[in-house]
C-alpha positions in Angstrom: -22.1 -29.9 45.9 -21.4 -31.0 49.3 -20.3 -28.1 51.7 -19.8 -27.7 55.4 -18.9 -24.8 57.6 -16.1 -26.0 59.5 -13.3 -23.7 58.1 -13.3 -20.2 59.7 -11.1 -17.4 60.4 -7.8 -16.8 58.9 -8.0 -20.3 57.3 -11.2 -19.3 55.5 -9.6 -15.9 54.4 -6.7 -17.5 52.9 -8.7 -19.9 51.2 -10.8 -17.3 49.8 -7.8 -15.2 48.6 -6.2 -18.3 46.8 -9.3 -19.1 45.1 -9.9 -15.7 43.8 -6.6 -15.4 42.6 -7.4 -18.1 40.2 -10.7 -17.0 39.2 -9.4 -13.5 38.5 -7.2 -15.1 35.8 -9.9 -17.4 34.1 -12.6 -14.8 33.2 -13.3 -11.4 32.2 -16.4 -9.1 32.3 -17.5 -6.4 29.7 -21.0 -4.8 29.2 -22.3 -6.9 32.1 -21.3 -10.1 30.3 -18.5 -12.5 31.6 -16.0 -14.3 29.0 -13.6 -17.4 29.5 -10.3 -15.8 28.6 -9.6 -19.1 26.3 -13.0 -18.4 24.5 -13.5 -14.8 24.5 -15.9 -14.7 21.6 -18.6 -16.6 23.8 -20.4 -14.6 26.2 -21.4 -16.1 29.5 -24.0 -15.2 32.2 -23.3 -15.0 35.8 -24.8 -18.4 36.7 -22.6 -19.8 33.8 -19.6 -18.4 35.4 -20.4 -19.5 38.9 -20.9 -23.0 37.8 -17.8 -23.1 35.8 -15.5 -21.7 38.4 -16.6 -24.0 41.2 -16.0 -27.0 38.9 -12.5 -25.7 38.1 -11.6 -24.8 41.8 -12.5 -28.6 42.7 -10.0 -29.4 40.0 -7.2 -26.9 40.6 -7.5 -26.7 44.4 -8.5 -30.2 45.4 -7.0 -29.5 49.1 -9.3 -26.7 49.7 -12.5 -28.1 51.3 -15.9 -26.3 50.2 -18.1 -24.4 52.9 -21.1 -22.3 52.7 -18.9 -19.3 53.7 -16.3 -20.1 51.2 -18.8 -20.3 48.4 -20.4 -17.0 49.5 -17.1 -15.4 50.1 -15.7 -16.2 46.6 -18.9 -15.3 44.9 -19.3 -12.1 46.6 -15.5 -11.0 46.2 -15.0 -12.2 42.6 -18.1 -10.8 41.2 -20.2 -8.3 43.4 -17.5 -6.4 45.4 -15.9 -3.5 44.0 -11.9 -4.2 44.7 -8.8 -2.4 44.4 -7.0 -5.7 44.3 -6.3 -6.9 40.7 -5.9 -10.4 41.8 -9.3 -10.8 43.8 -12.0 -10.0 41.4 -13.0 -10.8 37.7 -11.4 -7.7 35.9 -13.1 -5.5 33.2 -12.1 -6.4 29.8 -11.0 -3.4 27.4 -12.0 -5.6 24.5 -8.6 -6.2 23.0 -6.9 -9.3 22.5 -3.1 -9.5 21.6 -0.4 -12.0 21.1 2.4 -10.8 23.7 5.2 -13.5 23.4 7.4 -13.8 26.3 4.7 -12.4 28.7 3.5 -15.1 31.0 0.5 -13.1 32.2 -2.6 -14.2 30.4 -4.2 -10.5 31.6 -2.3 -7.4 31.1 -3.8 -4.6 33.2 -3.8 -1.0 31.8 -5.6 1.9 33.4 -8.2 -0.2 35.1 -9.0 -2.5 32.5 -7.1 -5.8 31.0 -6.1 -6.9 27.5 -6.2 -10.6 27.0 -2.8 -12.2 25.9 -3.6 -14.9 23.4 0.1 -16.2 23.8 0.7 -19.3 26.2 3.9 -20.3 27.9 4.7 -23.5 26.0 4.7 -26.5 28.5 8.2 -27.9 27.6 9.8 -24.7 28.5 9.2 -25.3 32.2 11.1 -28.6 32.1 14.4 -28.8 34.1 16.7 -29.6 31.0 20.3 -28.4 31.2 21.4 -29.5 27.9 21.5 -27.6 24.5 21.5 -29.9 21.6 20.2 -30.3 18.2 20.0 -34.1 18.5 18.5 -36.0 15.6 16.8 -32.7 14.4 20.4 -31.8 13.3 20.3 -34.9 10.7 16.6 -33.8 9.7 17.8 -30.3 8.9 20.7 -31.7 6.8 18.5 -34.0 4.9 15.7 -31.7 4.0 18.2 -28.6 3.4 21.1 -30.4 1.4 22.8 -27.0 0.5 24.6 -25.8 3.7 24.2 -22.0 2.9 20.2 -22.4 2.7 20.3 -24.7 5.8 22.3 -21.9 7.7 20.2 -19.2 6.6 16.9 -20.9 7.7 18.4 -22.0 11.0 19.4 -18.2 11.6 16.1 -17.0 10.9 14.5 -19.7 13.1 17.1 -18.9 16.0 16.2 -15.1 15.7 12.6 -15.7 15.7 13.0 -17.6 19.1 15.7 -15.3 20.6 13.4 -12.1 19.5 9.9 -13.6 20.3 8.2 -10.1 21.0 9.5 -9.0 17.6 8.8 -10.0 14.1 10.9 -10.6 10.9 9.9 -8.9 7.8 10.5 -11.7 5.5 9.6 -15.4 5.5 11.1 -18.9 4.4 9.2 -20.4 1.2 9.5 -24.0 1.0 9.4 -25.3 -2.4 9.5 -28.8 -3.8 8.2 -30.4 -7.3 7.9 -33.6 -5.5 5.8 -34.7 -2.5 7.0 -36.3 0.6 10.0 -34.3 1.2 9.3 -33.4 4.8 7.9 -29.9 4.6 4.9 -30.6 6.9 7.1 -32.3 9.1 9.4 -29.5 9.5 6.3 -27.1 10.1 5.2 -29.4 12.9 8.7 -29.3 14.4 8.6 -25.5 14.5 4.8 -25.5 15.9 6.1 -27.3 18.9 9.2 -25.0 19.5 6.9 -21.9 19.3 4.1 -23.7 21.3 1.1 -25.5 19.4 -1.2 -23.0 21.1 0.7 -20.2 19.7 0.6 -21.6 16.3 -2.0 -21.7 13.5 -1.8 -23.7 10.0 -3.8 -22.2 6.9 -4.6 -24.4 3.9 -4.5 -21.6 1.6 -3.7 -17.8 1.2 -7.5 -17.1 0.9 -7.8 -18.1 4.5 -5.0 -16.1 5.7 -6.1 -12.8 4.1 -9.9 -13.4 4.3 -12.1 -10.8 6.3 -12.0 -12.8 9.4 -8.5 -13.9 9.9 -8.1 -12.5 13.8 -7.0 -16.0 14.9 -4.1 -16.0 12.5 -3.0 -12.6 13.4 -3.1 -13.2 17.2 -0.9 -16.3 16.8 2.9 -16.2 16.8 3.8 -18.7 14.1 1.5 -18.8 11.1 2.1 -21.8 8.5 0.4 -21.5 5.1 0.5 -24.3 2.8 0.2 -24.2 -1.0 0.9 -20.5 -1.3 -0.1 -19.2 -4.7 -0.3 -15.2 -5.3 -0.9 -12.8 -8.5 1.3 -9.8 -8.7 -0.8 -6.8 -7.7 -3.7 -8.8 -6.4 -5.5 -8.0 -3.2 -4.0 -11.1 -1.5 -0.6 -10.0 -2.3 -1.1 -6.5 -1.1 -2.6 -8.0 1.9 0.0 -10.5 2.7 2.9 -7.9 2.2 1.6 -5.7 5.0 1.2 -8.7 7.4 4.8 -9.7 6.7 6.0 -6.0 7.2 3.9 -4.3 9.4 3.6 -4.6 13.3 -0.3 -3.3 13.3 -2.6 -4.2 10.9 -6.7 -4.1 10.6 -8.4 -7.2 11.4 -12.0 -8.6 12.1 -13.6 -11.4 14.1 -17.2 -12.5 13.4 -19.8 -10.5 15.4 -17.3 -7.7 16.3 -16.2 -4.4 14.4 -12.9 -4.4 12.7 -10.0 -3.3 14.9 -6.3 -2.4 14.9 -4.2 -5.6 15.8 -0.6 -5.4 17.1 0.9 -8.6 15.7 4.0 -10.2 16.0 3.8 -13.2 13.7 6.4 -14.9 11.9 5.3 -16.7 8.7 6.5 -19.9 6.9 5.2 -21.1 3.7 5.1 -24.2 1.5 4.3 -25.0 -2.2 4.6 -27.7 -4.6 4.3 -25.2 -7.6 7.4 -23.0 -8.6 6.5 -19.6 -7.4 7.1 -17.6 -10.8 4.5 -15.2 -9.4 7.4 -13.6 -7.0 8.1 -10.3 -8.5 11.6 -9.2 -9.4 13.4 -7.8 -6.4 10.8 -8.9 -4.0 12.5 -9.3 -0.5 9.8 -11.0 1.3 10.4 -14.5 0.4 13.3 -16.7 1.0 12.8 -19.5 -1.3 14.4 -23.0 -0.5 14.0 -25.8 -2.9 13.6 -28.9 -0.6 13.7 -31.6 -3.4 15.8 -34.3 -2.5 16.5 -38.0 -3.2 14.3 -39.0 -0.3 11.1 -37.7 -1.3 8.2 -40.3 -1.8 9.5 -41.7 -5.0 13.1 -41.1 -4.8 16.1 -43.4 -4.7 16.5 -42.8 -0.9 12.9 -42.8 -0.1 13.3 -45.6 2.6 16.0 -44.0 4.3 14.4 -40.6 4.5 11.0 -42.5 5.6 12.9 -44.0 8.8 14.4 -40.5 9.6 10.9 -39.1 9.6 9.8 -41.9 11.9 12.8 -41.2 14.2 11.9 -37.4 14.1 8.4 -38.0 15.1 9.6 -40.1 18.1 11.9 -37.3 19.0 9.1 -34.7 18.7 7.1 -37.0 21.2 9.5 -36.2 24.1 9.1 -32.5 25.2 12.5 -32.8 26.8 13.9 -32.8 23.2 12.2 -29.9 22.3 13.5 -28.2 25.2 17.1 -29.1 24.4 16.5 -27.9 20.7 14.9 -24.6 21.9 18.0 -24.1 24.1 20.4 -24.9 21.3 18.7 -22.3 19.1 18.4 -19.9 21.8 22.3 -20.3 22.3 23.1 -20.0 18.5 25.1 -17.0 17.5 23.9 -14.9 14.6 26.4 -13.7 12.1 26.7 -10.0 11.5 25.7 -10.7 7.9 22.4 -12.0 9.0 19.3 -9.6 9.1 15.6 -10.8 9.9 14.4 -7.3 9.0 15.9 -7.1 5.7 16.5 -9.8 3.0 19.4 -8.9 0.6 18.5 -11.0 -2.3 21.6 -10.0 -4.1 23.7 -11.8 -1.6 21.3 -14.5 -0.1 19.6 -15.4 -3.4 19.3 -19.2 -3.6 19.6 -21.2 -6.8 15.8 -21.5 -7.2 15.3 -17.7 -6.6 17.7 -16.9 -9.4 15.5 -19.4 -11.6 12.4 -17.7 -10.6 14.1 -14.4 -11.3 15.0 -15.3 -14.7 11.3 -16.5 -15.5 10.0 -13.5 -13.6 7.2 -11.0 -14.6 9.9 -8.5 -15.4 11.0 -11.0 -18.2 7.3 -11.1 -19.5 7.1 -7.5 -19.3 10.0 -6.9 -21.5 8.8 -9.5 -23.9 5.5 -7.9 -24.0 7.0 -4.3 -24.6 9.3 -5.7 -27.3 6.4 -7.3 -29.1 4.2 -4.2 -29.0 7.0 -1.8 -30.1 8.3 -4.2 -32.9 4.8 -4.0 -34.7 4.0 -0.1 -33.6 0.8 -1.0 -31.8 -0.7 1.8 -30.2 -3.8 0.1 -29.1 -4.8 -3.6 -28.5 -7.9 -5.3 -27.5 -7.9 -6.8 -24.3 -9.2 -10.2 -25.4 -6.2 -10.5 -27.9 -3.9 -9.2 -25.3 -4.9 -11.7 -22.7 -4.5 -14.6 -25.1 -1.0 -13.6 -26.1 0.1 -13.0 -22.6 -1.3 -16.6 -21.8 -0.5 -18.5 -24.8 2.7 -17.0 -26.1 4.5 -15.7 -23.0 3.1 -18.5 -20.9 2.0 -16.2 -18.1 -1.0 -15.7 -16.0 -4.0 -13.6 -17.8 -4.3 -12.1 -14.4 -1.3 -10.2 -14.9 -2.8 -8.2 -17.7 -3.8 -5.2 -15.7 -0.7 -5.2 -13.9 1.5 -5.6 -16.8 0.0 -3.1 -19.0 -0.2 -0.5 -16.1 3.6 -0.9 -15.6 4.1 -0.1 -19.3 2.0 3.0 -18.9 -1.0 2.1 -21.0 -4.5 2.8 -20.3 -7.8 0.7 -20.5 -10.9 2.1 -22.3 -14.4 0.9 -22.8 -15.0 1.7 -26.5 -17.0 0.7 -29.5 -15.1 0.2 -32.9 -15.5 -1.7 -36.0 -19.3 -1.3 -36.2 -19.9 -3.2 -32.9 -23.1 -2.3 -31.0 -21.5 -3.0 -27.6 -18.3 -1.5 -25.9 -15.1 -3.7 -25.6 -12.0 -3.3 -23.4 -9.1 -1.6 -25.5 -5.6 -0.9 -24.1 -4.0 2.3 -25.4 -0.4 3.5 -25.2 0.8 6.3 -23.2 0.0 9.7 -24.6 -2.7 8.1 -26.9 -6.4 8.3 -26.5 -9.7 7.1 -28.2 -12.4 9.4 -29.4 -15.7 8.3 -31.1 -14.0 5.2 -32.6 -10.8 6.9 -33.5 -7.2 6.5 -32.1 -5.1 9.5 -31.9 -1.8 10.7 -30.5 1.4 12.4 -31.1 3.2 11.6 -34.6 0.0 10.5 -36.4 -3.2 11.5 -37.7 -6.4 10.4 -36.0 -7.2 6.9 -37.3 -10.0 4.4 -37.0 -9.3 1.9 -34.4 -10.2 -0.9 -36.7 -7.9 0.5 -39.5 -5.0 0.6 -37.0 -5.3 -2.9 -35.6 -5.8 -4.4 -39.1 -2.5 -2.5 -40.3 -0.3 -3.0 -37.2 -1.5 -6.1 -35.3 0.1 -9.1 -36.9 -1.9 -12.1 -38.1 -0.6 -14.3 -35.2 -2.1 -11.7 -32.7 -5.2 -11.3 -34.8 -5.9 -15.2 -34.8 -5.9 -15.6 -30.8 -8.5 -14.5 -28.6 -9.1 -15.0 -25.0 -12.9 -15.4 -24.0 -13.9 -15.8 -20.5 
């Protein structure tokens, strides 16, 4: 590094202050280690920080000439000296990283230490653009959402999320199409640009989103989850529900203890499979069917492909994103819209009504009717799972959830001369004791005898074996 000593006095002091202000925004320190705020999981030595900061200084302040006095002054003030000026030394990190949308400060001071703000101001928002218009995006929205009510609902949700960026909605759009090439991914890319690509994350499946080490996702503003599939009552469903509705959640990063994280995420999901796993009355998902004639093998595929090409050209100009953002920020929201509560009785889409008709509640009713019709007070889990899977065309993973809803209890018992215990579901107010089934209105009876008498042949003949 070439240096000189020609800069002295007030000019030197001014240059040191200018550089220290930059360095104090680039790094934090904790437990005698240093961290780049953009890579806070990787500890740095003092020597690392000195090397990095002087290379950055040359790029960020090319007009300032280096000198021995300048280097010593910057090193001493940013690293060695105790200072009451927050902008002149590398601050102490409290260990927290939060997404604070709308706050352009990457470091937020509180009681002498700083929290790292993972949210970054999207570059397009600094452009001097006066127009507020949808442009070709309006045509794209009309193509991918052919039903006006669904299009308006989605755009209201999007506008609310941008207008209230520091807050979060408690429900999310779920884009469903049986066919491929309907524009779901392109729409998600457009949304990522609106929120800022640095503030958005895409997860390929729900396992990654609900995994143990998911801190990165929860520190984002927009979370895109593709191919969403859940089982009612599963751990994934429970965790995702809390992410959608809660503003604080427990999360973990590799190498660090789990911590409570404030999150303001808004979610959007996609799937190519009809989400029949959505429970009746679930108010977390606004399902939109985006199948249209422009899909990959549809009759209007060429026209839609041309529109997608135009959309990508449109997205390539940050000024267009700025105009679209301005239009959405100015979009008036009707009094009937709420991002905090999804009234499914009013806003249910046609596909949501179809899902409801084929929902778990329907399966539950059919199962209850079948058990009552035959007077069954006990049933082996293997036969039950096979009946749910083969006859009711539902997931065997729902067995425990369905039977719990009906109030049945699972026992591990031996019967029929078996030398090992098997899973047996027993009706409410009934129990098993030494191979006998007992309950109100009946004398104790051998489990085998009850099953042989009550269980119809079609249920005896099917068995699910893992």
